[in-house]
LUMLO-603088 format. One record per atom (N, C-alpha, C, CB): atom name; y, x, z; residue number from 1. Coordinates in Angstrom, 3 decimals, padded with zeros to 6 digits. Each point is the difference from the previous one (the first is absolute). Glycine has a CB too. Layout:
REM LUMLO-603088
["CA" [Y X Z] NUM],
...
//
This chain:
REM LUMLO-603088
["N" [117.283 093.400 083.905] 1],
["CA" [-000.877 -000.081 -001.150] 1],
["C" [000.289 -001.327 -000.705] 1],
["CB" [-001.799 001.445 001.126] 1],
["N" [001.922 -001.368 -002.430] 2],
["CA" [000.250 -001.217 -000.767] 2],
["C" [-001.311 -000.747 -000.193] 2],
["CB" [001.964 001.075 -001.177] 2],
["N" [-002.115 -002.155 001.915] 3],
["CA" [-001.241 -000.754 -000.028] 3],
["C" [000.289 -001.367 -000.618] 3],
["CB" [-000.901 001.226 002.050] 3],
["N" [001.295 -001.195 -003.293] 4],
["CA" [000.329 -001.243 -000.687] 4],
["C" [-001.201 -000.481 -000.790] 4],
["CB" [002.417 000.667 -000.134] 4],
["N" [-002.175 -001.649 -000.710] 5],
["CA" [-001.061 -000.496 -000.875] 5],
["C" [-000.525 001.116 -000.898] 5],
["CB" [001.034 -002.290 000.044] 5],
["N" [-000.267 003.353 -000.221] 6],
["CA" [-000.434 001.127 -000.826] 6],
["C" [-001.292 000.601 000.542] 6],
["CB" [002.390 000.473 -000.609] 6],
["N" [-002.444 -000.233 001.909] 7],
["CA" [-001.208 000.554 000.616] 7],
["C" [-001.178 -000.938 -000.236] 7],
["CB" [001.389 001.172 001.753] 7],
["N" [-001.179 -002.429 -001.426] 8],
["CA" [-001.070 -000.980 -000.115] 8],
["C" [-000.482 -000.135 -001.437] 8],
["CB" [000.945 -001.214 001.959] 8],
["N" [-000.020 001.269 -002.908] 9],
["CA" [-000.354 -000.118 -001.418] 9],
["C" [-000.909 001.154 -000.436] 9],
["CB" [002.183 -001.184 -000.435] 9],
["N" [-001.872 002.389 000.838] 10],
["CA" [-000.778 001.160 -000.442] 10],
["C" [-001.369 000.073 000.667] 10],
["CB" [002.138 001.202 -000.386] 10],
["N" [-002.251 -001.616 001.619] 11],
["CA" [-001.270 000.108 000.719] 11],
["C" [-000.871 -001.242 -000.138] 11],
["CB" [001.132 001.507 001.594] 11],
["N" [-000.585 -002.566 -002.136] 12],
["CA" [-000.754 -001.242 -000.158] 12],
["C" [-001.136 000.121 -001.017] 12],
["CB" [002.068 -001.234 000.603] 12],
["N" [-002.013 002.236 -001.462] 13],
["CA" [-001.017 000.153 -001.044] 13],
["C" [-001.241 000.774 000.471] 13],
["CB" [001.848 -000.072 -001.666] 13],
["N" [-001.852 000.542 002.894] 14],
["CA" [-001.141 000.759 000.506] 14],
["C" [-001.192 -000.939 000.193] 14],
["CB" [001.550 001.655 001.141] 14],
["N" [-002.689 -001.214 -001.639] 15],
["CA" [-001.217 -000.826 000.043] 15],
["C" [-000.488 -000.212 001.427] 15],
["CB" [-000.621 000.855 -002.259] 15],
["N" [000.258 -002.082 002.552] 16],
["CA" [-000.536 -000.387 001.312] 16],
["C" [-001.449 000.469 000.098] 16],
["CB" [001.548 -002.020 000.121] 16],
["N" [-001.877 002.894 000.851] 17],
["CA" [-001.370 000.512 000.088] 17],
["C" [-000.947 -000.874 000.829] 17],
["CB" [000.974 002.251 -000.246] 17],
["N" [-000.450 -003.272 000.914] 18],
["CA" [-000.821 -000.791 000.921] 18],
["C" [-000.532 -001.266 -000.667] 18],
["CB" [001.340 000.897 001.911] 18],
["N" [-002.450 -001.395 -001.384] 19],
["CA" [-000.516 -001.281 -000.469] 19],
["C" [000.820 -001.118 000.657] 19],
["CB" [-002.353 000.968 -000.331] 19],
["N" [002.328 -002.132 -000.244] 20],
["CA" [000.871 -001.103 000.429] 20],
["C" [-000.128 -000.348 001.487] 20],
["CB" [-000.177 -000.877 -002.307] 20],
["N" [-001.027 000.832 002.843] 21],
["CA" [-000.181 -000.422 001.388] 21],
["C" [000.462 001.046 001.014] 21],
["CB" [-001.911 -001.371 -000.770] 21],
["N" [002.264 002.574 000.299] 22],
["CA" [000.427 001.078 000.907] 22],
["C" [001.497 000.277 -000.101] 22],
["CB" [-002.273 001.001 -000.201] 22],
["N" [003.052 -002.013 -000.106] 23],
["CA" [001.429 000.198 -000.224] 23],
["C" [000.849 -000.724 001.044] 23],
["CB" [-000.470 000.247 -002.436] 23],
["N" [000.365 000.132 003.674] 24],
["CA" [000.832 -000.611 001.037] 24],
["C" [001.460 000.420 -000.180] 24],
["CB" [-001.967 -000.023 001.589] 24],
["N" [002.184 001.290 -001.947] 25],
["CA" [001.346 000.554 -000.178] 25],
["C" [000.263 000.232 -001.484] 25],
["CB" [-000.095 001.095 002.282] 25],
["N" [001.271 -001.453 -002.708] 26],
["CA" [000.410 000.159 -001.390] 26],
["C" [000.082 001.487 -000.377] 26],
["CB" [001.277 -002.176 000.139] 26],
["N" [-001.809 002.532 -001.307] 27],
["CA" [-000.018 001.395 -000.433] 27],
["C" [001.403 000.589 -000.101] 27],
["CB" [-002.105 -000.469 -001.235] 27],
["N" [003.021 -000.251 000.630] 28],
["CA" [001.359 000.522 -000.163] 28],
["C" [000.667 000.224 001.367] 28],
["CB" [000.181 -001.194 -002.223] 28],
["N" [-000.505 000.368 003.194] 29],
["CA" [000.531 000.186 001.353] 29],
["C" [-000.556 001.270 000.639] 29],
["CB" [000.225 -002.487 000.238] 29],
["N" [-001.509 002.764 -000.455] 30],
["CA" [-000.606 001.220 000.535] 30],
["C" [000.633 001.225 -000.651] 30],
["CB" [-002.165 -001.226 000.424] 30],
["N" [002.382 001.169 -001.725] 31],
["CA" [000.620 001.121 -000.708] 31],
["C" [001.438 000.196 000.462] 31],
["CB" [-001.480 -000.426 -001.982] 31],
["N" [002.238 -000.658 002.074] 32],
["CA" [001.380 000.073 000.485] 32],
["C" [000.042 000.613 001.396] 32],
["CB" [000.605 -002.015 -001.385] 32],
["N" [-001.463 001.549 002.263] 33],
["CA" [-000.076 000.532 001.355] 33],
["C" [-000.314 001.489 -000.014] 33],
["CB" [-000.740 -002.239 000.822] 33],
["N" [-000.290 002.635 -001.545] 34],
["CA" [-000.436 001.399 -000.001] 34],
["C" [001.064 000.930 -000.568] 34],
["CB" [-002.349 -000.784 -000.230] 34],
["N" [002.931 000.426 -000.895] 35],
["CA" [001.001 000.872 -000.613] 35],
["C" [001.254 000.067 000.859] 35],
["CB" [-000.903 -000.558 -002.269] 35],
["N" [001.350 -000.574 002.793] 36],
["CA" [001.179 -000.007 000.873] 36],
["C" [-000.235 000.858 001.242] 36],
["CB" [000.591 -002.299 -000.830] 36],
["N" [-001.763 002.167 001.419] 37],
["CA" [-000.318 000.751 001.213] 37],
["C" [-000.061 001.502 -000.270] 37],
["CB" [-001.267 -001.980 000.852] 37],
["N" [000.599 002.363 -001.927] 38],
["CA" [-000.119 001.421 -000.323] 38],
["C" [001.365 000.594 -000.338] 38],
["CB" [-002.340 -000.388 -000.834] 38],
["N" [003.153 -000.359 000.097] 39],
["CA" [001.338 000.498 -000.331] 39],
["C" [000.893 000.075 001.239] 39],
["CB" [-000.241 -000.970 -002.299] 39],
["N" [-000.150 000.281 003.357] 40],
["CA" [000.751 000.029 001.253] 40],
["C" [-000.585 000.983 001.010] 40],
["CB" [000.628 -002.368 -000.404] 40],
["N" [-001.643 003.117 -000.007] 41],
["CA" [-000.536 001.053 000.854] 41],
["C" [-001.369 -000.242 000.602] 41],
["CB" [002.294 000.478 000.475] 41],
["N" [-002.905 -001.601 -000.755] 42],
["CA" [-001.348 -000.259 000.528] 42],
["C" [-000.979 000.998 -000.604] 42],
["CB" [000.528 -002.460 000.299] 42],
["N" [-001.472 002.915 000.529] 43],
["CA" [-000.916 001.043 -000.452] 43],
["C" [-001.468 -000.394 000.035] 43],
["CB" [001.659 001.606 000.793] 43],
["N" [-001.972 -002.823 -000.466] 44],
["CA" [-001.396 -000.414 000.050] 44],
["C" [-000.086 -001.508 000.000] 44],
["CB" [-000.617 002.085 001.233] 44],
["N" [-000.608 -002.573 -001.294] 45],
["CA" [-000.220 -001.445 -000.087] 45],
["C" [000.536 -000.736 001.223] 45],
["CB" [-002.020 000.444 -001.387] 45],
["N" [001.819 000.103 002.573] 46],
["CA" [000.515 -000.645 001.208] 46],
["C" [001.526 -000.007 000.022] 46],
["CB" [-002.061 000.712 001.223] 46],
["N" [002.664 000.373 -001.699] 47],
["CA" [001.470 000.049 -000.107] 47],
["C" [000.501 -001.095 -000.939] 47],
["CB" [-000.031 002.489 000.433] 47],
["N" [-000.680 -002.696 -001.529] 48],
["CA" [000.401 -001.030 -000.962] 48],
["C" [-000.088 -001.380 000.644] 48],
["CB" [-000.795 001.439 -001.913] 48],
["N" [-000.288 -001.698 002.634] 49],
["CA" [-000.122 -001.283 000.699] 49],
["C" [001.124 -000.174 001.019] 49],
["CB" [-002.491 000.069 -000.320] 49],
["N" [002.768 000.962 001.106] 50],
["CA" [001.066 -000.068 001.010] 50],
["C" [001.360 -000.243 -000.644] 50],
["CB" [-001.322 001.535 001.470] 50],
["N" [001.586 -000.856 -002.585] 51],
["CA" [001.242 -000.216 -000.740] 51],
["C" [000.116 -001.477 -000.379] 51],
["CB" [-000.062 002.378 -000.890] 51],
["N" [-001.033 -002.945 000.407] 52],
["CA" [000.010 -001.402 -000.403] 52],
["C" [000.361 -000.937 001.132] 52],
["CB" [-001.697 000.557 -001.682] 52],
["N" [001.147 -000.310 002.863] 53],
["CA" [000.315 -000.855 001.154] 53],
["C" [001.472 000.152 000.404] 53],
["CB" [-002.391 000.195 000.794] 53],
["N" [002.880 001.039 -000.857] 54],
["CA" [001.400 000.248 000.377] 54],
["C" [000.994 -000.544 -001.021] 54],
["CB" [-000.764 002.031 001.199] 54],
["N" [000.378 -002.035 -002.459] 55],
["CA" [000.923 -000.361 -001.090] 55],
["C" [-000.391 -001.293 -000.709] 55],
["CB" [000.455 002.417 -000.306] 55],
["N" [-001.221 -003.266 000.962] 56],
["CA" [-000.478 -001.220 -000.640] 56],
["C" [001.147 -000.877 -000.502] 56],
["CB" [-002.008 000.090 001.469] 56],
["N" [003.058 -000.242 -000.687] 57],
["CA" [001.137 -000.818 -000.452] 57],
["C" [000.609 000.572 -001.273] 57],
["CB" [000.464 -000.663 002.374] 57],
["N" [-000.340 001.983 -002.434] 58],
["CA" [000.543 000.656 -001.195] 58],
["C" [-000.929 -000.211 -001.191] 58],
["CB" [001.138 001.721 001.443] 58],
["N" [-002.441 -001.524 -001.232] 59],
["CA" [-000.976 -000.174 -001.077] 59],
["C" [000.020 -001.435 -000.535] 59],
["CB" [-001.431 001.795 001.031] 59],
["N" [001.657 -002.757 -000.150] 60],
["CA" [000.004 -001.409 -000.411] 60],
["C" [001.224 -000.370 -000.837] 60],
["CB" [-001.285 -000.523 002.061] 60],
["N" [002.229 001.415 -002.204] 61],
["CA" [001.100 -000.230 -000.937] 61],
["C" [-000.503 000.065 -001.441] 61],
["CB" [001.628 000.967 001.663] 61],
["N" [-002.767 -000.307 -001.861] 62],
["CA" [-000.511 000.254 -001.354] 62],
["C" [-001.303 -000.717 -000.304] 62],
["CB" [001.106 002.185 000.106] 62],
["N" [-001.929 -002.420 000.909] 63],
["CA" [-001.274 -000.696 -000.146] 63],
["C" [-000.226 -000.828 001.261] 63],
["CB" [-000.959 001.836 -001.502] 63],
["N" [000.183 -002.924 001.424] 64],
["CA" [-000.143 -000.869 001.174] 64],
["C" [-000.873 000.548 001.145] 64],
["CB" [000.309 -001.840 -001.584] 64],
["N" [-001.280 002.679 001.297] 65],
["CA" [-000.915 000.513 001.028] 65],
["C" [-000.522 -001.149 000.864] 65],
["CB" [001.232 002.209 000.023] 65],
["N" [-001.724 -003.260 -000.690] 66],
["CA" [-000.506 -001.196 000.708] 66],
["C" [-001.128 000.324 000.969] 66],
["CB" [000.641 -001.358 -001.974] 66],
["N" [-001.476 002.320 001.634] 67],
["CA" [-001.118 000.383 000.870] 67],
["C" [000.394 001.105 000.974] 67],
["CB" [-001.586 -000.652 -001.813] 67],
["N" [002.862 000.986 001.867] 68],
["CA" [000.466 001.062 000.892] 68],
["C" [-000.289 001.375 -000.568] 68],
["CB" [-000.356 -001.512 001.935] 68],
["N" [000.340 002.496 -001.073] 69],
["CA" [-000.248 001.388 -000.396] 69],
["C" [-001.501 000.282 000.092] 69],
["CB" [002.311 000.714 000.806] 69],
["N" [-002.885 -000.163 -001.874] 70],
["CA" [-001.432 000.321 000.063] 70],
["C" [-000.271 001.152 000.969] 70],
["CB" [-000.258 -000.794 -002.369] 70],
["N" [-000.951 000.835 002.889] 71],
["CA" [-000.399 001.100 000.882] 71],
["C" [-000.128 001.284 -000.820] 71],
["CB" [-001.215 -001.609 001.549] 71],
["N" [001.323 002.729 -000.859] 72],
["CA" [-000.014 001.289 -000.687] 72],
["C" [-001.271 000.220 -000.814] 72],
["CB" [001.427 000.897 001.818] 72],
["N" [-002.570 -001.392 -001.338] 73],
["CA" [-001.241 000.191 -000.768] 73],
["C" [000.010 -000.814 -001.291] 73],
["CB" [-001.228 000.423 002.140] 73],
["N" [001.868 -001.590 -002.120] 74],
["CA" [000.141 -000.812 -001.210] 74],
["C" [000.928 000.692 -000.994] 74],
["CB" [-000.392 -002.100 001.340] 74],
["N" [001.508 002.618 -000.842] 75],
["CA" [000.953 000.714 -000.863] 75],
["C" [-000.715 001.165 -000.684] 75],
["CB" [001.944 -000.651 001.507] 75],
["N" [-002.668 001.439 -000.732] 76],
["CA" [-000.707 001.162 -000.544] 76],
["C" [-001.039 -000.418 -001.034] 76],
["CB" [000.367 001.209 002.159] 76],
["N" [-001.153 -002.220 -001.837] 77],
["CA" [-001.068 -000.447 -000.901] 77],
["C" [000.577 -000.467 -001.339] 77],
["CB" [-001.392 -000.670 001.992] 77],
["N" [002.477 -000.097 -001.939] 78],
["CA" [000.594 -000.527 -001.235] 78],
["C" [000.669 001.116 -000.799] 78],
["CB" [000.355 -002.223 001.121] 78],
["N" [000.471 003.023 -000.485] 79],
["CA" [000.723 001.061 -000.705] 79],
["C" [-000.982 000.996 -000.625] 79],
["CB" [001.946 -000.264 001.590] 79],
["N" [-003.009 000.594 -000.880] 80],
["CA" [-000.975 000.969 -000.519] 80],
["C" [-000.780 -000.530 -001.198] 80],
["CB" [-000.189 000.921 002.291] 80],
["N" [000.170 -002.227 -002.475] 81],
["CA" [-000.721 -000.581 -001.140] 81],
["C" [000.889 -000.158 -001.229] 81],
["CB" [-001.467 -001.194 001.613] 81],
["N" [002.766 001.428 -001.469] 82],
["CA" [000.895 -000.114 -001.155] 82],
["C" [-000.190 001.183 -000.934] 82],
["CB" [001.659 -001.273 001.388] 82],
["N" [-001.339 001.063 -002.644] 83],
["CA" [-000.095 001.071 -000.995] 83],
["C" [001.255 000.858 000.076] 83],
["CB" [-001.442 -001.437 -001.514] 83],
["N" [001.241 002.735 001.765] 84],
["CA" [001.120 000.923 000.198] 84],
["C" [000.950 000.017 -001.198] 84],
["CB" [-001.473 001.388 001.460] 84],
["N" [000.920 -001.461 -002.677] 85],
["CA" [000.861 000.053 -001.178] 85],
["C" [000.892 -001.243 -000.096] 85],
["CB" [-001.742 001.379 -001.172] 85],
["N" [001.267 -002.521 001.648] 86],
["CA" [000.827 -001.213 -000.007] 86],
["C" [001.139 000.113 001.009] 86],
["CB" [-001.998 -001.353 -000.700] 86],
["N" [001.692 001.894 001.875] 87],
["CA" [001.034 000.193 001.025] 87],
["C" [001.055 000.987 -000.517] 87],
["CB" [-001.685 -000.469 001.854] 87],
["N" [001.215 001.573 -002.429] 88],
["CA" [000.925 001.011 -000.516] 88],
["C" [000.894 -000.573 -001.089] 88],
["CB" [-001.666 001.775 000.549] 88],
["N" [001.089 -002.500 -001.479] 89],
["CA" [000.762 -000.596 -001.094] 89],
["C" [001.052 -000.985 000.542] 89],
["CB" [-002.003 000.267 -001.528] 89],
["N" [001.608 -001.114 002.464] 90],
["CA" [000.928 -000.975 000.583] 90],
["C" [001.115 000.700 000.763] 90],
["CB" [-001.862 -001.666 000.167] 90],
["N" [001.506 002.687 000.613] 91],
["CA" [001.001 000.719 000.786] 91],
["C" [000.998 000.709 -000.908] 91],
["CB" [-001.674 000.303 001.841] 91],
["N" [001.175 000.357 -002.883] 92],
["CA" [000.896 000.689 -000.937] 92],
["C" [000.906 -000.984 -000.721] 92],
["CB" [-001.714 001.790 -000.300] 92],
["N" [001.179 -002.928 -000.100] 93],
["CA" [000.822 -001.013 -000.677] 93],
["C" [001.068 -000.543 000.941] 93],
["CB" [-001.949 -000.612 -001.464] 93],
["N" [001.587 000.400 002.727] 94],
["CA" [000.962 -000.500 000.985] 94],
["C" [001.125 001.006 000.229] 94],
["CB" [-001.832 -001.315 001.098] 94],
["N" [001.467 002.582 -000.880] 95],
["CA" [001.015 001.040 000.224] 95],
["C" [000.874 000.162 -001.238] 95],
["CB" [-001.542 001.187 001.601] 95],
["N" [000.944 -001.212 -002.780] 96],
["CA" [000.778 000.102 -001.240] 96],
["C" [001.004 -001.140 -000.116] 96],
["CB" [-001.936 001.140 -001.101] 96],
["N" [001.519 -002.344 001.489] 97],
["CA" [000.918 -001.140 -000.072] 97],
["C" [001.151 000.165 000.985] 97],
["CB" [-001.899 -001.476 -000.706] 97],
["N" [001.629 002.071 001.859] 98],
["CA" [001.063 000.259 000.975] 98],
["C" [000.985 001.036 -000.534] 98],
["CB" [-001.584 -000.558 001.871] 98],
["N" [001.054 001.582 -002.521] 99],
["CA" [000.855 001.051 -000.544] 99],
["C" [000.885 -000.540 -001.122] 99],
["CB" [-001.737 001.707 000.610] 99],
["N" [001.152 -002.540 -001.469] 100],
["CA" [000.776 -000.599 -001.087] 100],
["C" [001.105 -000.888 000.549] 100],
["CB" [-002.016 000.080 -001.479] 100],
["N" [001.703 -000.821 002.521] 101],
["CA" [000.970 -000.918 000.583] 101],
["C" [001.121 000.680 000.751] 101],
["CB" [-001.808 -001.612 000.158] 101],
["N" [001.521 002.776 000.424] 102],
["CA" [001.009 000.679 000.809] 102],
["C" [000.610 001.212 -000.688] 102],
["CB" [-001.210 -000.789 001.990] 102],
["N" [000.518 001.330 -002.978] 103],
["CA" [000.477 001.208 -000.663] 103],
["C" [-000.185 001.248 000.842] 103],
["CB" [001.630 -001.398 -001.197] 103],
["N" [-002.405 001.306 002.267] 104],
["CA" [-000.219 001.135 000.896] 104],
["C" [-001.060 000.937 -000.556] 104],
["CB" [000.651 -001.423 001.947] 104],
["N" [-000.682 002.608 -001.397] 105],
["CA" [-000.961 001.023 -000.370] 105],
["C" [-001.122 000.035 001.036] 105],
["CB" [001.807 001.349 -001.157] 105],
["N" [-002.975 -000.898 000.743] 106],
["CA" [-001.102 000.238 000.927] 106],
["C" [000.041 001.473 000.365] 106],
["CB" [-001.433 -001.877 -000.987] 106],
["N" [001.414 002.153 002.277] 107],
["CA" [-000.067 001.380 000.468] 107],
["C" [-001.376 000.189 000.623] 107],
["CB" [002.531 000.142 000.406] 107],
["N" [-003.331 000.710 -001.023] 108],
["CA" [-001.336 000.287 000.509] 108],
["C" [000.120 001.129 001.015] 108],
["CB" [-001.110 -000.750 -002.175] 108],
["N" [000.567 000.545 003.369] 109],
["CA" [000.062 000.989 001.069] 109],
["C" [-001.390 000.582 000.198] 109],
["CB" [001.929 -001.207 001.124] 109],
["N" [-001.979 002.535 -001.009] 110],
["CA" [-001.268 000.677 000.173] 110],
["C" [000.156 001.030 001.104] 110],
["CB" [-000.629 -000.372 -002.425] 110],
["N" [-000.170 000.266 003.455] 111],
["CA" [000.048 000.966 001.094] 111],
["C" [-001.265 000.837 000.006] 111],
["CB" [001.447 -001.548 001.347] 111],
["N" [-001.290 002.823 -001.128] 112],
["CA" [-001.136 000.918 000.054] 112],
["C" [-000.067 000.609 001.388] 112],
["CB" [000.182 000.500 -002.475] 112],
["N" [-001.119 -000.957 003.277] 113],
["CA" [-000.127 000.481 001.365] 113],
["C" [-000.276 001.503 000.034] 113],
["CB" [-000.833 -002.261 000.689] 113],
["N" [-000.071 002.724 -001.525] 114],
["CA" [-000.371 001.413 000.023] 114],
["C" [001.173 000.898 -000.374] 114],
["CB" [-002.338 -000.645 -000.570] 114],
["N" [003.186 000.181 -000.329] 115],
["CA" [001.134 000.807 -000.449] 115],
["C" [001.289 -000.324 000.742] 115],
["CB" [-001.077 000.129 -002.217] 115],
["N" [001.073 -001.179 003.014] 116],
["CA" [001.179 -000.446 000.752] 116],
["C" [001.171 -000.290 -000.924] 116],
["CB" [-000.766 001.342 001.956] 116],
["N" [000.510 -002.060 -003.031] 117],
["CA" [001.061 -000.348 -000.945] 117],
["C" [000.033 -001.502 -000.228] 117],
["CB" [-000.229 002.238 -001.107] 117],
["N" [001.386 -002.694 000.719] 118],
["CA" [000.163 -001.370 -000.454] 118],
["C" [000.759 000.084 -001.308] 118],
["CB" [-000.010 -000.984 002.371] 118],
["N" [-000.536 000.359 -003.404] 119],
["CA" [000.698 000.004 -001.277] 119],
["C" [000.186 -001.433 -000.460] 119],
["CB" [-000.958 002.260 -000.600] 119],
["N" [001.976 -002.458 -000.223] 120],
["CA" [000.284 -001.332 -000.528] 120],
["C" [000.165 000.104 -001.507] 120],
["CB" [001.109 -000.717 002.166] 120],
["N" [-001.626 -000.289 -002.862] 121],
["CA" [000.036 -000.020 -001.450] 121],
["C" [000.676 -001.285 -000.451] 121],
["CB" [-002.101 001.406 -000.148] 121],
["N" [003.169 -001.269 -000.649] 122],
["CA" [000.664 -001.169 -000.554] 122],
["C" [-000.738 -000.409 -001.255] 122],
["CB" [002.236 000.691 000.957] 122],
["N" [-002.864 -001.853 -000.933] 123],
["CA" [-000.780 -000.455 -001.142] 123],
["C" [000.899 -000.350 -001.182] 123],
["CB" [-001.747 -000.855 001.570] 123],
["N" [002.952 000.371 -001.293] 124],
["CA" [000.914 -000.390 -001.058] 124],
["C" [000.687 001.208 -000.628] 124],
["CB" [000.348 -002.172 001.164] 124],
["N" [000.041 003.131 -000.329] 125],
["CA" [000.768 001.140 -000.499] 125],
["C" [-000.852 001.235 -000.249] 125],
["CB" [001.942 -000.895 001.218] 125],
["N" [-003.227 000.812 -000.939] 126],
["CA" [-000.973 001.058 -000.297] 126],
["C" [000.394 001.358 000.562] 126],
["CB" [-000.577 -001.241 -002.047] 126],
["N" [000.955 001.281 003.300] 127],
["CA" [000.239 001.280 000.640] 127],
["C" [-000.466 -000.038 001.446] 127],
["CB" [001.946 000.410 -001.522] 127],
["N" [-002.246 000.768 002.033] 128],
["CA" [-000.528 000.091 001.359] 128],
["C" [000.949 000.797 000.879] 128],
["CB" [-002.344 -000.155 -000.878] 128],
["N" [002.251 -000.100 002.167] 129],
["CA" [000.764 000.738 000.993] 129],
["C" [-000.958 000.369 001.129] 129],
["CB" [002.182 -001.205 -000.599] 129],
["N" [-002.053 002.407 001.107] 130],
["CA" [-000.761 000.410 001.173] 130],
["C" [000.943 -000.138 001.184] 130],
["CB" [-001.508 001.616 -001.322] 130],
["N" [001.143 -002.436 002.295] 131],
["CA" [000.899 -000.299 001.099] 131],
["C" [-000.288 000.760 001.281] 131],
["CB" [000.244 -002.196 -001.002] 131],
["N" [-001.167 003.082 001.001] 132],
["CA" [-000.158 000.789 001.214] 132],
["C" [-001.278 000.797 000.036] 132],
["CB" [001.331 -001.681 001.148] 132],
["N" [-001.183 002.904 -000.716] 133],
["CA" [-001.152 000.843 000.250] 133],
["C" [000.261 000.618 001.362] 133],
["CB" [-000.476 000.480 -002.499] 133],
["N" [-000.429 -000.666 003.410] 134],
["CA" [000.196 000.594 001.303] 134],
["C" [-001.351 000.336 000.598] 134],
["CB" [002.146 -001.275 000.325] 134],
["N" [-002.195 002.394 000.373] 135],
["CA" [-001.219 000.395 000.689] 135],
["C" [000.031 -000.675 001.361] 135],
["CB" [-000.156 002.242 -001.234] 135],
["N" [-000.923 -002.935 001.562] 136],
["CA" [-000.050 -000.715 001.266] 136],
["C" [-001.295 000.302 000.720] 136],
["CB" [001.445 -001.807 -000.938] 136],
["N" [-001.376 001.674 002.228] 137],
["CA" [-001.200 000.070 000.811] 137],
["C" [-000.859 -001.197 -000.409] 137],
["CB" [001.191 001.192 001.961] 137],
["N" [-002.478 -001.031 -002.118] 138],
["CA" [-000.867 -001.067 -000.480] 138],
["C" [000.014 -001.235 000.899] 138],
["CB" [-001.418 001.747 -001.024] 138],
["N" [001.871 -001.628 002.272] 139],
["CA" [000.027 -001.134 000.918] 139],
["C" [001.410 -000.561 000.184] 139],
["CB" [-001.978 000.971 001.160] 139],
["N" [002.955 -000.481 -001.928] 140],
["CA" [001.395 -000.384 000.209] 140],
["C" [000.286 -001.463 -000.228] 140],
["CB" [000.582 002.257 -000.656] 140],
["N" [-001.271 -002.913 -000.269] 141],
["CA" [000.297 -001.388 -000.334] 141],
["C" [-000.976 -000.989 000.597] 141],
["CB" [000.998 000.821 -002.071] 141],
["N" [-001.762 -000.443 003.021] 142],
["CA" [-001.002 -000.913 000.565] 142],
["C" [000.460 -000.644 001.264] 142],
["CB" [-001.737 001.364 -001.006] 142],
//
């Protein structure tokens, strides 16, 4: 993942929801941690905290994390107080900047469990492909 100043620039504009005395951890560090963890497969607040402890040296390449990794309840409390439209706008701007810089296409993947299909949509070339339809036992992938 390209975690350059580009990421930090786009997410730095997100409004801080906390009062001054409740800011042990930097907001941009919490956002960087959460997005990096989720993009790496984390599925919950505890996973995000664990990712932070495992990848602290990597995270410190981009931000100092002077207060260390926040606890999962802190991560959840802060992220849940952010404005969804601000996060969406920052994320879209960041991804757009990556696409402009690399010239790559975005491939949107959509899986339908009930239909057992996976389809992909090229956002740049405006066409879709169906990559598989198969009947499976409902317990086959568990």
